[in-house]
BAMARLUM-27064 format. One record per residue (C-alpha): residue number from 1; residue in three letters; x, z, y. Coordinates in steps of 0.2 Angstrom, whole numbers, plus 2048, in hexadecimal, padded with zeros to 3 digits. Layout:
<bazas>
     n   res   east    up   north
   NUM   ALA      X     Z       Y
...
</bazas>
This chain:
<bazas>
     n   res   east    up   north
     1   GLN    A51   31C     7F3
     2   VAL    A5E   323     7E7
     3   GLN    A67   333     7EC
     4   LEU    A79   333     7E8
     5   VAL    A85   342     7E8
     6   GLU    A97   340     7E5
     7   SER    AA3   34E     7DF
     8   GLY    AB4   351     7D8
     9   GLY    ABF   34C     7E6
    10   GLY    ACE   356     7EB
    11   LEU    AE1   357     7EF
    12   VAL    AEC   351     7E1
    13   GLN    AFF   34C     7DF
    14   PRO    B04   33A     7DC
    15   GLY    B03   337     7CA
    16   GLY    AF5   343     7C7
    17   SER    AE3   341     7C2
    18   LEU    AD1   344     7C9
    19   ARG    AC0   341     7C2
    20   LEU    AB2   33C     7CE
    21   SER    AA0   33E     7CA
    22   CYS    A90   337     7D3
    23   THR    A80   33F     7CE
    24   ALA    A70   334     7D2
    25   SER    A5E   338     7D4
    26   GLY    A50   32C     7CF
    27   SER    A4C   322     7C0
    28   ILE    A54   312     7C4
    29   PHE    A66   318     7C1
    30   ARG    A67   311     7AF
    31   PHE    A61   300     7B5
    32   VAL    A6D   2FC     7C3
    33   THR    A7F   2F8     7C5
    34   MET    A88   307     7CD
    35   GLY    A99   306     7D7
    36   TRP    AA6   311     7DE
    37   TYR    AAD   30D     7EF
    38   ARG    ABB   314     7FA
    39   GLN    ABF   314     80C
    40   ALA    AD0   319     812
    41   PRO    AD3   31E     825
    42   GLY    AD3   30E     830
    43   LYS    ACE   303     821
    44   GLU    ABE   2FB     81C
    45   ARG    AB5   302     80D
    46   GLU    AB9   2F9     7FD
    47   LEU    AB3   2F8     7EB
    48   VAL    ABD   302     7DF
    49   ALA    AB3   2FE     7CF
    50   ASP    AA1   2FB     7C9
    51   ILE    A98   2FC     7B9
    52   THR    A88   2F3     7B3
    53   PRO    A7A   2FC     7AB
    54   GLY    A81   2F7     79A
    55   GLY    A92   2FF     79E
    56   GLY    A9C   2EF     7A2
    57   PRO    AA9   2F4     7AF
    58   ASN    AB2   2EB     7BD
    59   TYR    AC1   2F1     7C6
    60   ALA    ACA   2ED     7D6
    61   ASP    ADC   2E6     7D2
    62   SER    AE4   2F5     7DB
    63   VAL    ADC   302     7CE
    64   LYS    ADC   2F8     7BE
    65   GLY    AE4   301     7B0
    66   ARG    AE4   312     7BA
    67   PHE    AD1   315     7BD
    68   THR    AC3   315     7B1
    69   ILE    AB0   314     7B6
    70   SER    AA3   31A     7AA
    71   ARG    A91   320     7AB
    72   ASP    A85   32B     7A1
    73   ASN    A74   324     7A3
    74   ALA    A6C   334     79B
    75   LYS    A74   33F     7A8
    76   ILE    A72   332     7B6
    77   THR    A84   335     7BB
    78   LEU    A92   328     7BF
    79   TYR    AA4   32D     7BC
    80   LEU    AB5   327     7C2
    81   GLN    AC4   32D     7B9
    82   MET    AD3   32A     7C4
    83   ASP    AE5   32C     7BC
    84   SER    AF6   328     7C2
    85   LEU    AF0   32B     7D4
    86   LYS    AFA   324     7E2
    87   PRO    AFB   329     7F5
    88   GLU    AF2   318     7F9
    89   ASP    AE3   31E     7EF
    90   THR    AE0   32B     7FC
    91   ALA    ACE   328     803
    92   VAL    ABC   32E     804
    93   TYR    AB4   328     7F3
    94   TYR    AA2   323     7F3
    95   CYS    A96   31E     7E6
    96   ARG    A88   311     7E9
    97   VAL    A7A   308     7E0
    98   THR    A81   2F6     7E1
    99   GLY    A79   2EB     7ED
   100   THR    A6F   2F8     7F6
   101   ASN    A72   304     804
   102   SER    A71   313     7F9
   103   TRP    A81   31C     7FB
   104   GLY    A87   32E     7F8
   105   ARG    A90   338     806
   106   GLY    AA1   336     7FE
   107   THR    AAF   341     7F7
   108   GLN    AC0   342     7FE
   109   VAL    ACF   33E     7F3
   110   THR    AE0   342     7FA
   111   VAL    AF0   33D     7F0
   112   SER    AFF   346     7F7
   113   SER    B0E   350     7F2
</bazas>
């Protein structure tokens, strides 16, 4: 089982930026699709973006043009650069090995003035 640890969340004003990181253990990281998900209070967890082992990204419509997912296979780390943040981006953000039950514990992102 891959262990995942997210970091980089916090409180930011609307229009601001944050960069999330997800550090993974295990040697399979470079071979699997990784995803960022989020869950807002009272809502279901949803896919934000995912990225193939070769670096091909996929984004939810709500974040296209504002968020950028990337990965560093050498550092076994997944990133999510979030720009032009909106209050509706407020949620707990999780990383996941796509298609598995390997999830991190999450990091809180709050967008508020």
